[in-house]
ROTIVEX-376323 format. One record per residue (C-alpha): residue number from 1; residue in one letter; x, y, z. Coordinates in nm, 2 decimals, decimal comma, padded with zeros to 4 digits. Example, Ala and Ser with C-alpha at 12.3 -4.5 7.8 and 13.67 -1.06 7.14 Angstrom:
1; A; 01,23; -00,45; 00,78
2; S; 01,37; -00,11; 00,71
//
This chain:
1; X; 06,62; 12,66; 08,71
2; X; 06,92; 12,79; 08,93
3; X; 07,01; 13,14; 08,98
4; X; 07,31; 13,21; 09,21
5; X; 07,36; 13,60; 09,28
6; X; 07,67; 13,72; 09,46
7; X; 07,72; 13,42; 09,72
8; X; 07,95; 13,47; 10,01
9; X; 08,06; 13,23; 10,27
10; X; 08,33; 13,30; 10,50
11; X; 08,43; 13,01; 10,79
12; X; 08,56; 13,11; 11,12
13; X; 08,52; 13,49; 11,06
14; X; 08,73; 13,74; 11,27
15; X; 08,96; 13,45; 11,39
16; X; 09,33; 13,35; 11,27
17; X; 09,17; 13,05; 11,07
18; X; 08,93; 13,29; 10,90
19; X; 08,90; 13,15; 10,53
20; X; 08,67; 13,31; 10,26
21; X; 08,53; 12,98; 10,08
22; X; 08,28; 13,17; 09,84
23; X; 08,36; 13,51; 09,72
24; X; 08,07; 13,70; 09,56
25; X; 07,99; 13,38; 09,31
26; X; 07,75; 13,42; 09,02
27; X; 07,59; 13,13; 08,83
28; X; 07,30; 13,05; 08,61
29; X; 07,14; 12,72; 08,48
30; X; 06,88; 12,69; 08,24
31; X; 06,63; 12,41; 08,27
32; X; 06,83; 12,10; 08,14
33; X; 07,18; 12,24; 08,13
34; X; 07,47; 12,02; 08,29
35; X; 07,76; 12,23; 08,43
36; X; 08,07; 12,05; 08,50
37; X; 08,29; 12,21; 08,79
38; X; 08,69; 12,19; 08,82
39; X; 08,92; 12,35; 09,02
40; X; 09,21; 12,36; 09,27
41; X; 09,17; 12,20; 09,64
42; X; 09,00; 12,45; 09,84
43; X; 08,88; 12,64; 09,54
44; X; 08,51; 12,62; 09,70
45; X; 08,35; 12,36; 09,48
46; X; 08,19; 12,12; 09,74
47; X; 08,10; 12,46; 09,96
48; X; 07,91; 12,59; 09,64
49; X; 07,71; 12,23; 09,64
50; X; 07,67; 12,25; 10,00
51; X; 07,50; 12,62; 09,96
52; X; 07,27; 12,50; 09,70
53; X; 07,15; 12,22; 09,91
54; X; 07,09; 12,36; 10,19
55; X; 07,37; 12,19; 10,41
56; X; 07,50; 12,53; 10,49
57; X; 07,37; 12,89; 10,45
58; X; 07,55; 13,16; 10,26
59; X; 07,64; 13,49; 10,45
60; X; 07,54; 13,71; 10,14
61; X; 07,39; 13,68; 09,79
62; X; 07,10; 13,46; 09,71
63; X; 07,01; 13,08; 09,56
64; X; 06,72; 13,08; 09,38
65; X; 06,58; 12,73; 09,25
66; X; 06,29; 12,72; 08,99
67; X; 06,23; 13,10; 09,07
68; X; 06,19; 13,04; 09,48
69; X; 06,46; 13,19; 09,69
70; X; 06,58; 12,92; 09,94
71; X; 06,84; 13,11; 10,14
72; X; 06,68; 13,04; 10,46
73; X; 06,49; 12,71; 10,36
74; X; 06,65; 12,40; 10,56
75; X; 06,82; 12,08; 10,37
76; X; 06,54; 11,88; 10,46
77; X; 06,30; 12,12; 10,29
78; X; 06,52; 12,18; 09,98
79; X; 06,52; 11,82; 09,94
80; X; 06,22; 11,84; 09,73
81; X; 06,42; 12,02; 09,51
82; X; 06,74; 11,90; 09,50
83; X; 06,90; 11,53; 09,45
84; X; 07,24; 11,46; 09,55
85; X; 07,53; 11,21; 09,50
86; X; 07,82; 11,21; 09,73
87; X; 08,19; 11,10; 09,70
88; X; 08,14; 10,84; 09,94
89; X; 07,95; 10,53; 09,83
90; X; 07,81; 10,47; 10,19
91; X; 07,68; 10,85; 10,21
92; X; 07,36; 10,82; 09,97
93; X; 07,20; 10,49; 10,11
94; X; 07,08; 10,34; 10,43
95; X; 07,32; 10,02; 10,45
96; X; 07,08; 09,84; 10,69
97; X; 06,77; 09,87; 10,46
98; X; 06,72; 09,68; 10,17
99; X; 06,73; 09,80; 09,79
100; X; 06,35; 09,85; 09,75
101; X; 06,32; 10,02; 10,11
102; X; 06,61; 10,25; 10,00
103; X; 06,43; 10,34; 09,68
104; X; 06,08; 10,37; 09,88
105; X; 06,28; 10,66; 10,13
106; X; 06,39; 10,83; 09,80
107; X; 06,04; 10,84; 09,65
108; X; 05,94; 11,02; 09,98
109; X; 06,20; 11,26; 09,99
110; X; 06,10; 11,62; 10,10
111; X; 05,75; 11,49; 10,15
112; X; 05,56; 11,49; 10,51
113; X; 05,68; 11,27; 10,75
114; X; 05,47; 10,93; 10,85
115; X; 05,37; 10,84; 10,51
116; X; 05,54; 10,51; 10,55
117; X; 05,73; 10,29; 10,29
118; X; 05,42; 10,14; 10,14
119; X; 05,57; 09,86; 09,93
120; X; 05,29; 09,75; 09,73
121; X; 05,33; 09,51; 09,44
122; X; 05,29; 09,79; 09,17
123; X; 05,55; 09,99; 09,31
124; X; 05,78; 09,70; 09,36
125; X; 05,75; 09,64; 08,96
126; X; 05,83; 10,00; 08,90
127; X; 06,14; 09,96; 09,11
128; X; 06,24; 09,67; 08,91
129; X; 06,20; 09,86; 08,56
130; X; 06,39; 10,14; 08,74
131; X; 06,67; 09,90; 08,84
132; X; 06,69; 09,72; 08,51
133; X; 06,81; 10,04; 08,32
134; X; 07,12; 10,00; 08,56
135; X; 07,21; 09,68; 08,41
136; X; 07,37; 09,53; 08,73
137; X; 07,10; 09,26; 08,82
138; X; 06,97; 09,46; 09,11
139; X; 06,61; 09,43; 09,00
140; X; 06,66; 09,07; 09,13
141; X; 06,74; 09,16; 09,45
142; X; 06,54; 09,37; 09,60
143; X; 06,50; 09,25; 09,94
144; X; 06,91; 09,24; 09,95
145; X; 07,05; 09,50; 10,23
146; X; 07,21; 09,76; 10,06
147; X; 07,54; 09,73; 10,28
148; X; 07,60; 09,41; 10,10
149; X; 07,65; 09,59; 09,75
150; X; 07,99; 09,69; 09,63
151; X; 08,09; 10,05; 09,61
152; X; 08,02; 10,10; 09,25
153; X; 07,65; 09,93; 09,28
154; X; 07,59; 10,15; 09,55
155; X; 07,68; 10,45; 09,39
156; X; 07,47; 10,35; 09,11
157; X; 07,19; 10,27; 09,30
158; X; 07,24; 10,66; 09,48
159; X; 07,26; 10,79; 09,15
160; X; 06,92; 10,63; 09,06
161; X; 06,77; 10,75; 09,37
162; X; 06,89; 11,09; 09,36
163; X; 06,73; 11,14; 09,01
164; X; 06,41; 10,92; 09,11
165; X; 06,18; 11,19; 09,19
166; X; 06,30; 11,42; 08,89
167; X; 06,45; 11,70; 09,13
168; X; 06,50; 12,04; 08,98
169; X; 06,85; 12,03; 09,07
170; X; 07,07; 11,73; 09,05
171; X; 07,40; 11,78; 09,26
172; X; 07,68; 11,54; 09,19
173; X; 07,99; 11,58; 09,42
174; X; 08,29; 11,38; 09,29
175; X; 08,09; 11,10; 09,33
176; X; 08,33; 10,87; 09,12
177; X; 08,64; 10,98; 09,29
178; X; 08,61; 10,69; 09,52
179; X; 08,59; 10,39; 09,28
180; X; 08,83; 10,21; 09,08
181; X; 08,86; 10,29; 08,73
182; X; 08,62; 10,03; 08,59
183; X; 08,35; 10,11; 08,85
184; X; 08,39; 10,49; 08,78
185; X; 08,35; 10,45; 08,43
186; X; 08,04; 10,25; 08,48
187; X; 07,90; 10,50; 08,70
188; X; 08,01; 10,79; 08,44
189; X; 07,83; 10,64; 08,19
190; X; 07,50; 10,59; 08,38
191; X; 07,54; 10,94; 08,52
192; X; 07,50; 11,06; 08,13
193; X; 07,20; 10,83; 08,07
194; X; 07,00; 10,93; 08,38
195; X; 07,05; 11,31; 08,32
196; X; 06,93; 11,27; 07,96
197; X; 06,66; 11,06; 08,02
198; X; 06,51; 11,26; 08,30
199; X; 06,62; 11,57; 08,12
200; X; 06,78; 11,70; 08,45
201; X; 06,93; 12,03; 08,55
202; X; 07,29; 11,91; 08,68
203; X; 07,58; 12,07; 08,85
204; X; 07,88; 11,82; 08,88
205; X; 08,19; 11,86; 09,09
206; X; 08,50; 11,65; 08,97
207; X; 08,87; 11,66; 09,00
208; X; 08,90; 11,44; 08,66
209; X; 08,95; 11,68; 08,38
210; X; 08,86; 11,42; 08,11
211; X; 08,55; 11,37; 08,27
212; X; 08,47; 11,74; 08,30
213; X; 08,52; 11,77; 07,93
214; X; 08,33; 11,46; 07,82
215; X; 08,01; 11,53; 08,04
216; X; 07,76; 11,82; 08,02
217; X; 07,71; 12,13; 07,81
218; X; 07,88; 12,37; 08,00
219; X; 08,20; 12,36; 08,20
220; X; 08,32; 12,64; 08,49
221; X; 08,67; 12,63; 08,67
222; X; 08,68; 12,77; 09,03
223; X; 08,96; 12,93; 09,24
224; X; 08,95; 13,10; 09,57
225; X; 08,56; 13,10; 09,58
226; X; 08,51; 13,27; 09,24
227; X; 08,45; 13,14; 08,89
228; X; 08,78; 13,22; 08,70
229; X; 08,70; 13,06; 08,37
230; X; 08,39; 12,95; 08,18
231; X; 08,32; 12,72; 07,86
232; X; 08,01; 12,71; 07,66
233; X; 07,88; 12,42; 07,48
234; X; 08,05; 12,51; 07,14
235; X; 08,38; 12,58; 07,34
236; X; 08,35; 12,28; 07,51
237; X; 08,35; 12,05; 07,22
238; X; 08,69; 12,18; 07,13
239; X; 08,85; 12,17; 07,48
240; X; 09,13; 11,95; 07,56
241; X; 09,30; 11,86; 07,91
242; X; 09,60; 12,04; 07,77
243; X; 09,35; 12,36; 07,73
244; X; 09,25; 12,33; 08,10
245; X; 09,59; 12,29; 08,22
246; X; 09,69; 12,61; 08,05
247; X; 09,39; 12,78; 08,21
248; X; 09,51; 12,67; 08,55
249; X; 09,88; 12,77; 08,48
250; X; 09,76; 13,14; 08,45
251; X; 09,60; 13,13; 08,79
252; X; 09,83; 13,24; 09,05
253; X; 09,87; 12,99; 09,34
254; X; 09,65; 12,73; 09,23
255; X; 09,76; 12,38; 09,24
256; X; 09,60; 12,06; 09,09
257; X; 09,58; 11,73; 09,29
258; X; 09,73; 11,42; 09,15
259; X; 09,36; 11,28; 09,06
260; X; 09,32; 11,58; 08,85
261; X; 09,62; 11,53; 08,65
262; X; 09,61; 11,18; 08,63
263; X; 09,23; 11,16; 08,56
//
């Protein structure tokens, strides 16, 4: 479903600020794979997601989604293949639009412009059914402005919207990091539920090592733009946070954030 072959990305090339964010990285994901990604600050984790989503173009290598090479495909055109949830709960929704309008926009993601929101009675019923699965009472607030929701509610809605059209790839970029522990746990539980129900191929970046171990069937560790450690499903079941800390200790120059250590 996702094949990344030797991708490289350098920022500010030829200057004193030159930084290689991705360095010949390779990654393959089968349909239904759920890969969690950990790594030190500046390891290239978010750059990897940006390379897949089309937010930036790679300098070398190829990115293929479901057999289609998307290297020069714009972020807008890749939206038909990709769903994404960001760290900031404000980033994935339009605050001045209602819940039902946001869901309509998600439904039209990657389709030609000018189709309209088309909020029919049937569609509203479908939205209510989808929102009921969140167990947050949002199904009774379809006309409420999204800007009035809490951070946890908005992130749960963003998660639902990202998986709404069964994207080829779901990208989760530290999507619980900005939430308090209770809401982060809620969104983590919803993540597993939505991914499982949709059979979504998912790539999730997180600083929380416990979360990285608990979710998904594979785990990778990045450092300086490369994958330096991988754990398959069998290995992952036996992994502990202590094991991951030992792996980090073997990487020269790698440092962990407080969020990773306390997570």
